[in-house]
KEKE-362475 format. One record per residue: residue in one letter; x, y, z of N, C-alpha, C in turn. Coordinates in pm, whole numbers, plus 50000, padded with zeros to 5 digits. Layout:
<atoms>
aXYZXYZXYZ/...
</atoms>
This chain:
<atoms>
x524307200214390524297206414521524727195514624/x524177183314605524517172914698525977168714688/x526517169314566527917166014542528797176214624/x528367189814610529167200114671529137198214826/x527997194414881527897191915023528727180915062/x528717170514990529467158115018530877161415018/x531467169414926532807173514917533207181815028/x532287190915078532597199115188532727191315309/x531847181315336532037171915439533277163915451/x533627160315332534857152115313536047160215354/x535987173215301537157181915332537287184415488/x536147185815551536187187515702536767174915761/x536347163515716536857150915779538387149215762/x538867153815633540287153315615541037162115702/x540547174215729541227184515823541237177815956/x540147173616007540067167216135541047155116153/x541137147316052542047135416058543447139616062/x543807149615978545197155315977545577160816114/x544587168616170544847175516300545017165016411/x544107154916403544207144216503545517136216500/x545877133116368547147124916356548367132716397/x548407146116379549467154416427549547155316575/x548387155316646548357155416790548817141716836/x548317131716778548867117516824550337115516795/x550777121116687552247120116667553037127616765/x552527140016797553237147716892553297142017033/x552117135317072552047128117197552957115917204/x552997109417084553947097017080555347100717092/x555757112617034557137116617032557597122817159/x556637127617244557147133617367557717124017469/x558817127217519559467118417620559527124217761/x559187136817766559227143817908557827150617925/x557577152918059556337159218095556527172718168/x555667181818147555687194618217554297198418251/x554057204618366552747208318417552607223018415/x551857228418323551617243118322550507246018422/x550707255618510549757259918602549717275318611/x548477279618642548177293518651547437297518777/x547857307318848547127313118948546287324218904/x545067327818967544177336818911544697351018881/x545437357518990545917370518965544847379918933/x545107390618852544137400318825543297397518697/x543517386218625542667381218525542857389118390/x543757398018385543877407118273544197399818142/x544837389118150545277381418027544557366818033/x543457365918102542847352818119542347347717983/x541797355617903541267350417782542467348417681/x543447356417691544707354017609545237340017633/x545367337017767545987324517805545057311917757/x543767314417776542847303217730542987301717571/x542997312417500543137311617353544427304817311/x545527307017384546897301717344546747286617381/x546217282617496546177268617528545237261317433/x544137267217389543297260917276544087258517154/x544807270017111545497269516980546517258416987/x547237257517099548297247017108547827233917148/x546397233017178545827219517207546437212917334/x546667221017433547107215417568546227218917682/x546377212017781545537214317907546567218718023/x545887227518108546687233218213545857232118344/x546417235218451545777234918583545797249318640/x544477253318673544287267018735544027266118877/x544777274318955544567275319104543807289219125/x542597287819186541697298719187541497304419340/x541647317319339541197325419447540257336119406/x539557342019498538517352519467539257365819460/x540047367819365540957380319363540377391619285/x540707403419317540157415119245540867414419104/x540027418619008540507418018863540767432218809/x541277432318689541567444318625540347452318584/x539197444818577538017452218533537077455418653/x537657453918778536927458318904536117449418974/x535937437418912535097427318991536027416919048/x535597404919082536497395119147536327381919062/x537397374019062537587363618972536607352118989/x535927351519102534887341519120533467347119129/x533347360419081532007365719072531307358818962/x529907361418963529097355918857529497360818713/x530157372418709530607377418584531657369518516/x532277360218597533297351018539532797338018519/x531557334718537530857321518532531207315018393/x530957322318286531147316018156532567313618125/x533457322118168534877319118152535197306218209/x534877303318337535267291318409534477279418343/x533297281218300532597269918243533147265718109/x533747275718030534437272717907535727264617941/x536377267418045537607259618073537347245618115/x536247244818190535837230718223535537222118101/x534777227918009534407220117893535657217017805/x536657224717815537907222617744538897211817813/x538477208317933539167197617997540307200818088/x540447213718125541457218218223541167212818357/x542137213218443542057210618587542017223118673/x541497221518797541297233118887541657230019035/x542297239619103542607236519245542317249919321/x542377248219457542107260019535543357268419563/x543237280619551544347290319582543987298019710/x542957291719787542417297919912541527310219878/x540247309119912539297318419865539627334119873/x540097337819982540487352119995541967354619978/x542607345419910544037346319887544707348320017/x544597338820103545117339520238546617335720251/x547447345320288548807342120307549157337120440/x549957325820433550487320820555551637329620613/x551517332320740552497341320804553517333620894/x553007325620979553877318221070553037308721151/x553707298821204552937289521294552567296121422/x551427292421476550877298021599551377289721729/x550987293121837551547288021964550937274421996/x549747271121960549127259222001548447249921892/x549197248721782548727240721672548017248721565/x547897262121592547157270421479548277276421396/x547797284721296548797291421219548137306921201/x549217315921192548837329921167548747332021019/x547727338220965547567341120817547087355520805/x547257360120677546747373320645546027373320508/x544717373720515543987374420386544317386920309/x544377386020181544577397520087543297403620051/x542167395620053540897400320016539847397120120/x538597401020104537527397020195537377406320320/x536557403520415536297412120527537527413820622/x538497403920617539627404320706540877408820631/x540747414120510541907418120427542937425020505/x544187421220501545287428620566545387427020714/x544607417920769544577415820915545187402920946/x546237401721026546827389821061545867382521162/x545497369721139544517363521209544987349621244/x544567343821351544967330221393543887320221355/x544197310421274543357300321215543797286921271/x542727279621322542957265621354542667257221225/x542827244121236542697235621121541397237021058/x540377236821134539017237321078538807250620991/x539287262521050539107274420981539937275220854/x541157269620857541947270120738541327260720630/x540757249620679540177239920584538907247020510/x538187253420589537017261220536537437271020423/x538517277820446539067288120348539507280120216/x540197269220235540547261320121539357256120040/x538427250620114537267244820054536247254619990/x536287267420034535287276419983535467279419836/x536677276719786536887278119641536097265719568/x536207255019621535447243419556533997246419566/x533417250819684532097252819689531547263619588/x532357274519580531997284519484532127280019340/x533217273119307533367268319167532217258919132/x531797251019221530597242219185529357250419165/x529127261819238528037270319207528087276119066/x529297279119024529507285818900529507276018776/x529987263918795530137255118686529497241118707/x528887238618821528307225218854529327214018843/x530657218118874531767208618860532617210318987/x533207199519040534107199419157535507202919091/x536317209219187537727210919147538437198119183/x539677196719138540447185619188540867188719337/x541167177419409541507179619550542927182919565/x543247195619516544597201119513544537215619562/x545587220819617545577235119652547047241019648/x547067253019638548407260519632548417272319735/x549287273019816549347284419908549757297319836/x548997308219861549457321119799550897324819835/x551607328419727552957332419747554037320419769/x553377307919761554077297119796554527295619943/x553957303720025554377304320170553707293220248/x554337284520312553887273120379554707270220503/x554257260520584555087253820683554637240020680/x555347230220743554787216620747553497216220822/x553167225220903551877224520983550737228620883/x550977239520804549897243320710549707233320603/x550787226520558550637216920452549767204720515/x550087201420634549387190920707547917193820721/x547617206620753546197211120769545477208620638/x546137213120521545587210220395545297196320366/x546267187420399546137173020373544997167220450/x544927170620578543927165520660542487171520621/x542477181120542541197186420484540907178620358/x541877170920312541697162720191542217168720059/x543127179420074543687185719956545187183719954/x545787179419836547187178119825547767191419778/x548827195819840549537207719807550447207319691/x550427217519591551387216519482551997231519478/x553247233019490553917245519461554327245719322/x555637249119305556177248819168557677246019172/x558197241219057559677239019054560437251419046/x561717251519086562527263619069562647268218928/x562857259918836562847264018699561537268018640/x560447263018720559067265718666558507279318707/x559267286818786558797299818819559047308718690/x557997311818633558047318418490558247333018506/x558167339218621558647353018631557757363418589/x556427360218570555507371318520555207382318617/x555557379918749555417391018838556657399018863/x557727396018801559027403118815558967416218733/x559887424618773560067437418701560347435618556/x559577442618465559927442518324561257448018290/x561677456918372562957463218339564097454518368/x564107447618486565177438118524565097423818457/x563777421018424563547407218365562607409118243/x563107413518131562217415218013561807401417966/x560757402617883560157389517834561127380517768/x561987385417681562897375917616563757368717711/x564227375317815565007368717921564237357217990/x562937359618019562177349918088561937338217995/x561617341317873561467331117769562647322417753/x563787327917730565017320317718565297311617837/x565117317317956565407309518074564587297518093/x563197300018083562357288018098562467277317985/x562677282317859562757273617747563947263917768/x565007268317825566237260517841566307253417974/x565747258118079565957252618209564857242718263/x563637242918217562617234818255562947220018227/x562777211018330563177196518311561957187818334/x562157175318299561067165618303560437165218443/x559027165718451558367166118582558227179218648/x558837189718588558657203518652557157209018642/x556847216018754555557223418758555907237618734/x555267244218642555477258518621554397266618685/x554657279718704553697288618768553717301918716/x552547306518660552337321018616550997324818660/x550557336418614549217341818655548427345818542/x547087346318557546147350518447546167366218449/x547217371818489547287386518497547897391018633/x548757401318626549567404418738549627419318744/x549507426118862549497441218871550887446518859/x551887438918901553157446018919554027445718794/x553617439518685554427439518561553817448918452/x554697457118396554267466918298554267461318166/x555177451918134555187445618004554457432218004/x553337432317934552507419817950553227406917913/x553147397018001553977385017984553357374317888/x552097371617903551577360617830551537362117683/x551117373017633551137373817481552537372117429/x553577377217491554837376417438555607363317471/x555287356317580556167344917620555347332417607/x554147330917649553547318317681553537309217551/x553037313917435552917305317317554277300717276/x555177310617265556557305917227557157295517311/x556987297517446557437288317540556907273917520/x555577272817498555007261017470555597254417348/x555807263017236556367256817115557797252317145/x558637260217215559957256017248559967243617328/x559117241717428559077230217502558617217617425/x557757219017339557317209517250558527204817168/x559307213917120560447211017037561577203217120/x561527204817243562497196917337561917183817371/x560707179617319560227167317352559237166017462/x558697177717513557817177717620556407176017585/x555597168617658554237168717651553587176217785/x552387179317783551867187617885550647179717959/x550797179218092549807172418180549247181018281/x548187176018337547477183618452547767177718577/x547587185118683547747181018816546377175918865/x546437165718965547507160219027548337151018936/x549607148918966550347139718887549857125718901/x549967118618789549537105118781550717096018791/x550577084818870551667075118878551857068118745/x553227067918711553527061218584553647046518602/
</atoms>
């Protein structure tokens, strides 16, 4: 019985060693870096994305807003507590996508900005925000994430829709958050029409065009796309990029 137990333990150790050595070899061989990032969206493929990242042993950066999900709740509700706690334990990074998914509209007349929240009590209403108000909206994600996970997010943010101005970027910086959009080749297209941009087209484009240092952007679920993107594209894209010598890093970027 003891011999059997010892052999079982030895087998586990061998598997772990082989797995670790393959990861180290992969990291040693990669010559380029890509940053996978995901905005919350409707969360319909959130677990699928997490499973793929775990299977491929890579870390990503998640930009969070309190968005309505495909199951009728919101992505920063208590019902998502364990999902976010699991991602923290796995070592991913997190940034603010502005709590109510607040879209920048245009600069205001006296140092403010016009914005339009997608969710919350002012949803759909164009509102004038000064720096303090905009900072509060960016920071609300961190406050809520800490309630859910007892962990701070990284001091990074992404404007919904990528809509910014130098003034809005400065507001975020003065609030202590660095803004990260995405690279042109890193737009993975999961919100585009399935008819005009089928999954194979999106996979082929990203696999060939992403370059060293690029930041990608997709969602944990999107309302506008009929053909689910993540199950068909994400894992094969990761495999293809590994084959091109990429390793995967989290934001913010570290100085080399």
